[in-house]
Biopython code that builds the backbone (N, CA, C, O; Angstrom):
import numpy as np
from Bio.PDB.StructureBuilder import StructureBuilder

atoms = [
    (1, "MET", "N", (21.640, -44.415, 2.445)),
    (1, "MET", "CA", (21.557, -42.984, 2.503)),
    (1, "MET", "C", (22.010, -42.527, 3.904)),
    (1, "MET", "O", (21.516, -43.009, 4.923)),
    (2, "ASN", "N", (22.940, -41.604, 3.917)),
    (2, "ASN", "CA", (23.431, -41.137, 5.209)),
    (2, "ASN", "C", (22.723, -39.857, 5.657)),
    (2, "ASN", "O", (21.908, -39.306, 4.917)),
    (3, "LEU", "N", (23.026, -39.395, 6.840)),
    (3, "LEU", "CA", (22.366, -38.242, 7.439)),
    (3, "LEU", "C", (22.592, -36.947, 6.624)),
    (3, "LEU", "O", (21.702, -36.100, 6.547)),
    (4, "GLN", "N", (23.760, -36.805, 6.034)),
    (4, "GLN", "CA", (24.067, -35.615, 5.195)),
    (4, "GLN", "C", (23.156, -35.547, 4.001)),
    (4, "GLN", "O", (22.679, -34.467, 3.653)),
    (5, "GLN", "N", (22.903, -36.660, 3.366)),
    (5, "GLN", "CA", (21.999, -36.693, 2.196)),
    (5, "GLN", "C", (20.565, -36.353, 2.565)),
    (5, "GLN", "O", (19.850, -35.741, 1.772)),
    (6, "LEU", "N", (20.145, -36.738, 3.741)),
    (6, "LEU", "CA", (18.801, -36.437, 4.171)),
    (6, "LEU", "C", (18.607, -34.930, 4.439)),
    (6, "LEU", "O", (17.535, -34.380, 4.186)),
    (7, "LYS", "N", (19.623, -34.302, 4.936)),
    (7, "LYS", "CA", (19.521, -32.893, 5.284)),
    (7, "LYS", "C", (19.749, -31.968, 4.082)),
    (7, "LYS", "O", (19.393, -30.790, 4.137)),
    (8, "LYS", "N", (20.332, -32.483, 3.008)),
    (8, "LYS", "CA", (20.653, -31.693, 1.846)),
    (8, "LYS", "C", (19.392, -31.173, 1.158)),
    (8, "LYS", "O", (18.518, -31.968, 0.811)),
    (9, "PRO", "N", (19.275, -29.859, 0.954)),
    (9, "PRO", "CA", (18.074, -29.274, 0.328)),
    (9, "PRO", "C", (17.964, -29.755, -1.127)),
    (9, "PRO", "O", (18.962, -29.927, -1.827)),
    (10, "SER", "N", (16.759, -29.957, -1.534)),
    (10, "SER", "CA", (16.499, -30.445, -2.877)),
    (10, "SER", "C", (15.717, -29.359, -3.629)),
    (10, "SER", "O", (14.663, -28.903, -3.186)),
    (11, "LEU", "N", (16.273, -28.962, -4.782)),
    (11, "LEU", "CA", (15.542, -27.970, -5.615)),
    (11, "LEU", "C", (14.267, -28.556, -6.178)),
    (11, "LEU", "O", (13.290, -27.841, -6.401)),
    (12, "LYS", "N", (14.276, -29.833, -6.404)),
    (12, "LYS", "CA", (13.050, -30.499, -6.908)),
    (12, "LYS", "C", (11.918, -30.343, -5.897)),
    (12, "LYS", "O", (10.782, -30.013, -6.238)),
    (13, "ARG", "N", (12.275, -30.593, -4.648)),
    (13, "ARG", "CA", (11.290, -30.501, -3.590)),
    (13, "ARG", "C", (10.714, -29.070, -3.467)),
    (13, "ARG", "O", (9.515, -28.879, -3.265)),
    (14, "ILE", "N", (11.614, -28.075, -3.596)),
    (14, "ILE", "CA", (11.185, -26.705, -3.486)),
    (14, "ILE", "C", (10.356, -26.338, -4.700)),
    (14, "ILE", "O", (9.315, -25.700, -4.543)),
    (15, "ALA", "N", (10.764, -26.708, -5.894)),
    (15, "ALA", "CA", (9.987, -26.406, -7.120)),
    (15, "ALA", "C", (8.626, -27.043, -7.148)),
    (15, "ALA", "O", (7.691, -26.483, -7.721)),
    (16, "ASN", "N", (8.495, -28.192, -6.548)),
    (16, "ASN", "CA", (7.202, -28.922, -6.556)),
    (16, "ASN", "C", (6.284, -28.489, -5.400)),
    (16, "ASN", "O", (5.116, -28.873, -5.354)),
    (17, "SER", "N", (6.812, -27.702, -4.486)),
    (17, "SER", "CA", (5.955, -27.276, -3.369)),
    (17, "SER", "C", (4.997, -26.183, -3.859)),
    (17, "SER", "O", (5.299, -25.411, -4.769)),
    (18, "LYS", "N", (3.837, -26.159, -3.215)),
    (18, "LYS", "CA", (2.791, -25.195, -3.599)),
    (18, "LYS", "C", (2.707, -24.111, -2.507)),
    (18, "LYS", "O", (2.883, -24.376, -1.318)),
    (19, "ARG", "N", (2.433, -22.896, -2.962)),
    (19, "ARG", "CA", (2.216, -21.832, -2.012)),
    (19, "ARG", "C", (0.850, -21.989, -1.367)),
    (19, "ARG", "O", (-0.136, -22.314, -2.028)),
    (20, "ARG", "N", (0.814, -21.751, -0.068)),
    (20, "ARG", "CA", (-0.462, -21.821, 0.638)),
    (20, "ARG", "C", (-0.714, -20.484, 1.328)),
    (20, "ARG", "O", (0.188, -19.881, 1.910)),
    (21, "GLY", "N", (-1.916, -20.059, 1.249)),
    (21, "GLY", "CA", (-2.338, -18.853, 1.926)),
    (21, "GLY", "C", (-2.459, -19.096, 3.421)),
    (21, "GLY", "O", (-2.638, -20.222, 3.885)),
    (22, "ILE", "N", (-2.357, -18.010, 4.145)),
    (22, "ILE", "CA", (-2.612, -18.119, 5.592)),
    (22, "ILE", "C", (-3.827, -17.318, 5.920)),
    (22, "ILE", "O", (-4.124, -16.331, 5.246)),
    (23, "LYS", "N", (-4.529, -17.715, 6.929)),
    (23, "LYS", "CA", (-5.721, -17.009, 7.348)),
    (23, "LYS", "C", (-5.437, -16.217, 8.602)),
    (23, "LYS", "O", (-5.018, -16.751, 9.629)),
    (24, "LEU", "N", (-5.681, -14.912, 8.483)),
    (24, "LEU", "CA", (-5.510, -14.029, 9.645)),
    (24, "LEU", "C", (-6.791, -13.224, 9.827)),
    (24, "LEU", "O", (-7.438, -12.823, 8.860)),
    (25, "SER", "N", (-7.129, -13.005, 11.047)),
    (25, "SER", "CA", (-8.304, -12.161, 11.320)),
    (25, "SER", "C", (-7.872, -10.704, 11.097)),
    (25, "SER", "O", (-6.681, -10.396, 11.133)),
    (26, "PRO", "N", (-8.834, -9.819, 10.869)),
    (26, "PRO", "CA", (-8.500, -8.399, 10.695)),
    (26, "PRO", "C", (-7.716, -7.818, 11.836)),
    (26, "PRO", "O", (-6.874, -6.941, 11.639)),
    (27, "LYS", "N", (-7.990, -8.307, 13.048)),
    (27, "LYS", "CA", (-7.295, -7.794, 14.216)),
    (27, "LYS", "C", (-5.845, -8.251, 14.271)),
    (27, "LYS", "O", (-5.023, -7.605, 14.921)),
    (28, "GLU", "N", (-5.514, -9.352, 13.603)),
    (28, "GLU", "CA", (-4.122, -9.815, 13.578)),
    (28, "GLU", "C", (-3.315, -9.009, 12.596)),
    (28, "GLU", "O", (-2.088, -8.974, 12.694)),
    (29, "LEU", "N", (-3.964, -8.362, 11.654)),
    (29, "LEU", "CA", (-3.252, -7.589, 10.632)),
    (29, "LEU", "C", (-2.892, -6.178, 11.105)),
    (29, "LEU", "O", (-2.064, -5.503, 10.494)),
    (30, "ILE", "N", (-3.513, -5.748, 12.184)),
    (30, "ILE", "CA", (-3.280, -4.381, 12.675)),
    (30, "ILE", "C", (-3.147, -4.418, 14.218)),
    (30, "ILE", "O", (-3.531, -5.375, 14.891)),
    (31, "LYS", "N", (-2.581, -3.315, 14.718)),
    (31, "LYS", "CA", (-2.446, -3.116, 16.161)),
    (31, "LYS", "C", (-3.251, -1.876, 16.499)),
    (31, "LYS", "O", (-3.090, -0.850, 15.838)),
    (32, "ILE", "N", (-4.117, -1.933, 17.510)),
    (32, "ILE", "CA", (-4.939, -0.803, 17.900)),
    (32, "ILE", "C", (-4.538, -0.384, 19.288)),
    (32, "ILE", "O", (-4.574, -1.177, 20.228)),
    (33, "ASP", "N", (-4.141, 0.913, 19.414)),
    (33, "ASP", "CA", (-3.683, 1.495, 20.684)),
    (33, "ASP", "C", (-4.184, 2.899, 20.789)),
    (33, "ASP", "O", (-4.906, 3.372, 19.912)),
    (34, "SER", "N", (-3.802, 3.596, 21.880)),
    (34, "SER", "CA", (-4.010, 4.989, 21.962)),
    (34, "SER", "C", (-2.657, 5.654, 22.121)),
    (34, "SER", "O", (-1.704, 4.985, 22.521)),
    (35, "ILE", "N", (-2.528, 6.946, 21.823)),
    (35, "ILE", "CA", (-1.277, 7.622, 21.918)),
    (35, "ILE", "C", (-0.822, 7.715, 23.359)),
    (35, "ILE", "O", (0.354, 7.509, 23.661)),
    (36, "GLN", "N", (-1.751, 8.026, 24.250)),
    (36, "GLN", "CA", (-1.452, 8.112, 25.644)),
    (36, "GLN", "C", (-2.402, 7.130, 26.393)),
    (36, "GLN", "O", (-3.605, 7.109, 26.134)),
    (37, "PRO", "N", (-1.844, 6.330, 27.312)),
    (37, "PRO", "CA", (-2.659, 5.326, 28.012)),
    (37, "PRO", "C", (-3.881, 5.904, 28.702)),
    (37, "PRO", "O", (-4.920, 5.246, 28.749)),
    (38, "GLU", "N", (-3.792, 7.103, 29.235)),
    (38, "GLU", "CA", (-4.928, 7.668, 29.988)),
    (38, "GLU", "C", (-5.975, 8.318, 29.073)),
    (38, "GLU", "O", (-7.040, 8.717, 29.544)),
    (39, "SER", "N", (-5.690, 8.425, 27.807)),
    (39, "SER", "CA", (-6.599, 9.085, 26.857)),
    (39, "SER", "C", (-7.023, 8.082, 25.765)),
    (39, "SER", "O", (-6.205, 7.287, 25.302)),
    (40, "LYS", "N", (-8.265, 8.125, 25.370)),
    (40, "LYS", "CA", (-8.723, 7.279, 24.304)),
    (40, "LYS", "C", (-8.601, 7.958, 22.931)),
    (40, "LYS", "O", (-8.709, 7.294, 21.900)),
    (41, "LEU", "N", (-8.381, 9.255, 22.918)),
    (41, "LEU", "CA", (-8.337, 9.972, 21.640)),
    (41, "LEU", "C", (-6.953, 10.397, 21.275)),
    (41, "LEU", "O", (-6.262, 10.910, 22.155)),
    (42, "PRO", "N", (-6.486, 10.241, 20.100)),
    (42, "PRO", "CA", (-7.120, 9.404, 19.078)),
    (42, "PRO", "C", (-6.659, 7.958, 19.220)),
    (42, "PRO", "O", (-5.611, 7.673, 19.799)),
    (43, "VAL", "N", (-7.453, 7.075, 18.688)),
    (43, "VAL", "CA", (-7.057, 5.678, 18.646)),
    (43, "VAL", "C", (-6.041, 5.593, 17.490)),
    (43, "VAL", "O", (-6.218, 6.233, 16.453)),
    (44, "VAL", "N", (-4.989, 4.806, 17.679)),
    (44, "VAL", "CA", (-3.947, 4.633, 16.685)),
    (44, "VAL", "C", (-4.078, 3.230, 16.081)),
    (44, "VAL", "O", (-4.060, 2.223, 16.790)),
    (45, "ILE", "N", (-4.208, 3.198, 14.774)),
    (45, "ILE", "CA", (-4.255, 1.904, 14.094)),
    (45, "ILE", "C", (-2.983, 1.825, 13.203)),
    (45, "ILE", "O", (-2.722, 2.705, 12.383)),
    (46, "GLN", "N", (-2.213, 0.744, 13.400)),
    (46, "GLN", "CA", (-1.013, 0.534, 12.607)),
    (46, "GLN", "C", (-0.750, -0.945, 12.380)),
    (46, "GLN", "O", (-1.120, -1.788, 13.198)),
    (47, "PRO", "N", (-0.101, -1.253, 11.250)),
    (47, "PRO", "CA", (0.223, -2.645, 10.989)),
    (47, "PRO", "C", (1.451, -3.073, 11.811)),
    (47, "PRO", "O", (2.357, -2.265, 12.017)),
    (48, "PRO", "N", (1.496, -4.300, 12.272)),
    (48, "PRO", "CA", (2.655, -4.775, 13.023)),
    (48, "PRO", "C", (3.869, -5.012, 12.127)),
    (48, "PRO", "O", (5.003, -5.039, 12.605)),
    (49, "ARG", "N", (3.623, -5.186, 10.807)),
    (49, "ARG", "CA", (4.678, -5.385, 9.833)),
    (49, "ARG", "C", (4.452, -4.450, 8.623)),
    (49, "ARG", "O", (3.348, -3.955, 8.396)),
    (50, "GLU", "N", (5.501, -4.236, 7.882)),
    (50, "GLU", "CA", (5.392, -3.406, 6.675)),
    (50, "GLU", "C", (4.630, -4.107, 5.572)),
    (50, "GLU", "O", (4.566, -5.335, 5.524)),
    (51, "GLY", "N", (4.061, -3.321, 4.698)),
    (51, "GLY", "CA", (3.462, -3.885, 3.504)),
    (51, "GLY", "C", (1.960, -3.990, 3.476)),
    (51, "GLY", "O", (1.398, -4.378, 2.452)),
    (52, "LEU", "N", (1.292, -3.662, 4.552)),
    (52, "LEU", "CA", (-0.178, -3.744, 4.537)),
    (52, "LEU", "C", (-0.733, -2.509, 3.874)),
    (52, "LEU", "O", (-0.415, -1.381, 4.251)),
    (53, "ASN", "N", (-1.570, -2.740, 2.879)),
    (53, "ASN", "CA", (-2.157, -1.649, 2.128)),
    (53, "ASN", "C", (-3.381, -1.110, 2.849)),
    (53, "ASN", "O", (-4.363, -1.825, 3.047)),
    (54, "LEU", "N", (-3.313, 0.164, 3.242)),
    (54, "LEU", "CA", (-4.352, 0.785, 4.017)),
    (54, "LEU", "C", (-5.680, 0.817, 3.288)),
    (54, "LEU", "O", (-6.718, 0.541, 3.889)),
    (55, "VAL", "N", (-5.671, 1.153, 1.985)),
    (55, "VAL", "CA", (-6.889, 1.250, 1.231)),
    (55, "VAL", "C", (-7.621, -0.089, 1.166)),
    (55, "VAL", "O", (-8.835, -0.145, 1.366)),
    (56, "SER", "N", (-6.892, -1.159, 0.890)),
    (56, "SER", "CA", (-7.501, -2.510, 0.852)),
    (56, "SER", "C", (-7.981, -2.939, 2.223)),
    (56, "SER", "O", (-9.085, -3.465, 2.371)),
    (57, "TRP", "N", (-7.153, -2.712, 3.214)),
    (57, "TRP", "CA", (-7.533, -3.102, 4.592)),
    (57, "TRP", "C", (-8.774, -2.352, 5.016)),
    (57, "TRP", "O", (-9.712, -2.950, 5.543)),
    (58, "ALA", "N", (-8.794, -1.049, 4.793)),
    (58, "ALA", "CA", (-9.966, -0.227, 5.181)),
    (58, "ALA", "C", (-11.248, -0.627, 4.482)),
    (58, "ALA", "O", (-12.319, -0.624, 5.088)),
    (59, "ALA", "N", (-11.144, -0.971, 3.208)),
    (59, "ALA", "CA", (-12.309, -1.431, 2.455)),
    (59, "ALA", "C", (-12.889, -2.694, 3.047)),
    (59, "ALA", "O", (-14.105, -2.884, 3.059)),
    (60, "ASP", "N", (-12.025, -3.552, 3.534)),
    (60, "ASP", "CA", (-12.483, -4.855, 4.140)),
    (60, "ASP", "C", (-12.904, -4.687, 5.597)),
    (60, "ASP", "O", (-13.551, -5.577, 6.149)),
    (61, "ASN", "N", (-12.557, -3.572, 6.232)),
    (61, "ASN", "CA", (-12.807, -3.407, 7.651)),
    (61, "ASN", "C", (-13.542, -2.110, 8.000)),
    (61, "ASN", "O", (-13.306, -1.487, 9.035)),
    (62, "ARG", "N", (-14.413, -1.748, 7.117)),
    (62, "ARG", "CA", (-15.140, -0.434, 7.318)),
    (62, "ARG", "C", (-15.899, -0.413, 8.624)),
    (62, "ARG", "O", (-15.934, 0.608, 9.310)),
    (63, "GLU", "N", (-16.503, -1.522, 8.971)),
    (63, "GLU", "CA", (-17.320, -1.578, 10.218)),
    (63, "GLU", "C", (-16.432, -1.324, 11.445)),
    (63, "GLU", "O", (-16.835, -0.602, 12.357)),
    (64, "LEU", "N", (-15.246, -1.901, 11.473)),
    (64, "LEU", "CA", (-14.332, -1.714, 12.585)),
    (64, "LEU", "C", (-13.870, -0.216, 12.676)),
    (64, "LEU", "O", (-13.746, 0.343, 13.765)),
    (65, "ILE", "N", (-13.632, 0.378, 11.529)),
    (65, "ILE", "CA", (-13.200, 1.795, 11.496)),
    (65, "ILE", "C", (-14.361, 2.680, 11.981)),
    (65, "ILE", "O", (-14.163, 3.589, 12.786)),
    (66, "GLU", "N", (-15.563, 2.402, 11.482)),
    (66, "GLU", "CA", (-16.727, 3.219, 11.887)),
    (66, "GLU", "C", (-17.019, 3.095, 13.384)),
    (66, "GLU", "O", (-17.389, 4.069, 14.040)),
    (67, "THR", "N", (-16.843, 1.866, 13.917)),
    (67, "THR", "CA", (-17.069, 1.671, 15.348)),
    (67, "THR", "C", (-16.093, 2.513, 16.177)),
    (67, "THR", "O", (-16.494, 3.156, 17.147)),
    (68, "HIS", "N", (-14.799, 2.507, 15.789)),
    (68, "HIS", "CA", (-13.824, 3.292, 16.516)),
    (68, "HIS", "C", (-14.065, 4.787, 16.367)),
    (68, "HIS", "O", (-13.840, 5.556, 17.301)),
    (69, "LEU", "N", (-14.520, 5.192, 15.196)),
    (69, "LEU", "CA", (-14.835, 6.659, 15.008)),
    (69, "LEU", "C", (-15.983, 7.089, 15.914)),
    (69, "LEU", "O", (-15.945, 8.161, 16.518)),
    (70, "LEU", "N", (-16.997, 6.246, 16.001)),
    (70, "LEU", "CA", (-18.167, 6.569, 16.834)),
    (70, "LEU", "C", (-17.770, 6.562, 18.341)),
    (70, "LEU", "O", (-18.175, 7.433, 19.110)),
    (71, "LYS", "N", (-16.979, 5.563, 18.716)),
    (71, "LYS", "CA", (-16.621, 5.376, 20.153)),
    (71, "LYS", "C", (-15.608, 6.395, 20.632)),
    (71, "LYS", "O", (-15.801, 7.027, 21.670)),
    (72, "GLU", "N", (-14.507, 6.562, 19.868)),
    (72, "GLU", "CA", (-13.421, 7.447, 20.291)),
    (72, "GLU", "C", (-13.421, 8.819, 19.657)),
    (72, "GLU", "O", (-12.881, 9.765, 20.231)),
    (73, "GLY", "N", (-14.001, 8.945, 18.512)),
    (73, "GLY", "CA", (-14.095, 10.241, 17.842)),
    (73, "GLY", "C", (-12.994, 10.565, 16.851)),
    (73, "GLY", "O", (-13.088, 11.581, 16.162)),
    (74, "GLY", "N", (-11.947, 9.742, 16.746)),
    (74, "GLY", "CA", (-10.877, 9.979, 15.805)),
    (74, "GLY", "C", (-9.937, 8.794, 15.693)),
    (74, "GLY", "O", (-9.788, 8.012, 16.632)),
    (75, "ILE", "N", (-9.310, 8.671, 14.547)),
    (75, "ILE", "CA", (-8.386, 7.586, 14.296)),
    (75, "ILE", "C", (-7.129, 8.176, 13.652)),
    (75, "ILE", "O", (-7.209, 9.011, 12.751)),
    (76, "LEU", "N", (-5.973, 7.724, 14.132)),
    (76, "LEU", "CA", (-4.719, 8.087, 13.512)),
    (76, "LEU", "C", (-4.153, 6.824, 12.872)),
    (76, "LEU", "O", (-3.877, 5.856, 13.581)),
    (77, "PHE", "N", (-3.972, 6.805, 11.560)),
    (77, "PHE", "CA", (-3.421, 5.661, 10.870)),
    (77, "PHE", "C", (-1.924, 5.907, 10.755)),
    (77, "PHE", "O", (-1.498, 6.924, 10.206)),
    (78, "ARG", "N", (-1.114, 4.967, 11.278)),
    (78, "ARG", "CA", (0.318, 5.096, 11.255)),
    (78, "ARG", "C", (1.006, 3.935, 10.566)),
    (78, "ARG", "O", (0.547, 2.795, 10.626)),
    (79, "ASN", "N", (2.123, 4.246, 9.906)),
    (79, "ASN", "CA", (3.046, 3.250, 9.351)),
    (79, "ASN", "C", (2.439, 2.354, 8.245)),
    (79, "ASN", "O", (2.859, 1.214, 8.044)),
    (80, "PHE", "N", (1.465, 2.899, 7.558)),
    (80, "PHE", "CA", (0.945, 2.193, 6.375)),
    (80, "PHE", "C", (1.738, 2.704, 5.184)),
    (80, "PHE", "O", (2.301, 3.799, 5.219)),
    (81, "GLN", "N", (1.775, 1.906, 4.139)),
    (81, "GLN", "CA", (2.551, 2.239, 2.946)),
    (81, "GLN", "C", (1.803, 3.230, 2.039)),
    (81, "GLN", "O", (1.232, 2.841, 1.020)),
    (82, "LEU", "N", (1.815, 4.505, 2.420)),
    (82, "LEU", "CA", (1.175, 5.549, 1.614)),
    (82, "LEU", "C", (2.255, 6.571, 1.211)),
    (82, "LEU", "O", (3.056, 6.996, 2.044)),
    (83, "ASN", "N", (2.265, 6.951, -0.050)),
    (83, "ASN", "CA", (3.294, 7.858, -0.556)),
    (83, "ASN", "C", (2.784, 9.284, -0.711)),
    (83, "ASN", "O", (3.574, 10.211, -0.889)),
    (84, "SER", "N", (1.468, 9.464, -0.643)),
    (84, "SER", "CA", (0.897, 10.798, -0.839)),
    (84, "SER", "C", (-0.450, 10.904, -0.155)),
    (84, "SER", "O", (-1.074, 9.897, 0.179)),
    (85, "ILE", "N", (-0.890, 12.132, 0.049)),
    (85, "ILE", "CA", (-2.220, 12.375, 0.650)),
    (85, "ILE", "C", (-3.283, 11.858, -0.306)),
    (85, "ILE", "O", (-4.307, 11.347, 0.147)),
    (86, "GLY", "N", (-3.078, 11.972, -1.599)),
    (86, "GLY", "CA", (-4.032, 11.491, -2.595)),
    (86, "GLY", "C", (-4.311, 10.005, -2.431)),
    (86, "GLY", "O", (-5.447, 9.578, -2.637)),
    (87, "GLU", "N", (-3.330, 9.216, -2.074)),
    (87, "GLU", "CA", (-3.535, 7.783, -1.881)),
    (87, "GLU", "C", (-4.464, 7.541, -0.677)),
    (87, "GLU", "O", (-5.267, 6.608, -0.678)),
    (88, "PHE", "N", (-4.339, 8.383, 0.328)),
    (88, "PHE", "CA", (-5.200, 8.242, 1.504)),
    (88, "PHE", "C", (-6.644, 8.570, 1.225)),
    (88, "PHE", "O", (-7.543, 7.901, 1.733)),
    (89, "GLU", "N", (-6.884, 9.605, 0.413)),
    (89, "GLU", "CA", (-8.224, 10.060, 0.081)),
    (89, "GLU", "C", (-8.924, 8.995, -0.746)),
    (89, "GLU", "O", (-10.077, 9.176, -1.137)),
]
sb = StructureBuilder()
sb.init_structure("model")
sb.init_model(0)
sb.init_chain("A")
sb.init_seg("    ")
for serial, (resi, resn, name, xyz) in enumerate(atoms, 1):
    if name == "N":
        sb.init_residue(resn, " ", resi, " ")
    sb.init_atom(name, np.array(xyz, "f"), 0.0, 1.0, " ", f" {name:<3s}", serial, name[0])
structure = sb.get_structure()
C-alpha cells in the first residue's frame, strides 16, 4: 500500500463513523458584553455563531438571565434566530 492509498478518503469509513455530541458550558454558547465599556446597562447577550435558539437557551439558563437582570437591570438579546416578536414572547 502506498502513501496515496492511505490518504484516499473512504466512504465506508465515513458511513461507519458515529456522530458524537460535544459538551459546552452555557457561557461558551453565548457572549456577554455591554454596549458601552463604561456602562453596565444594558448587558448584551449574543451567540458567537448562528443557529442558537434563544427560547431553548433561555429555558436552560433562566438563573443566569435572572442574575443579570437583577445586577444590571436590563438585557439586550442580539443575533438570535427570531423571526417575529411572538417567538420572543
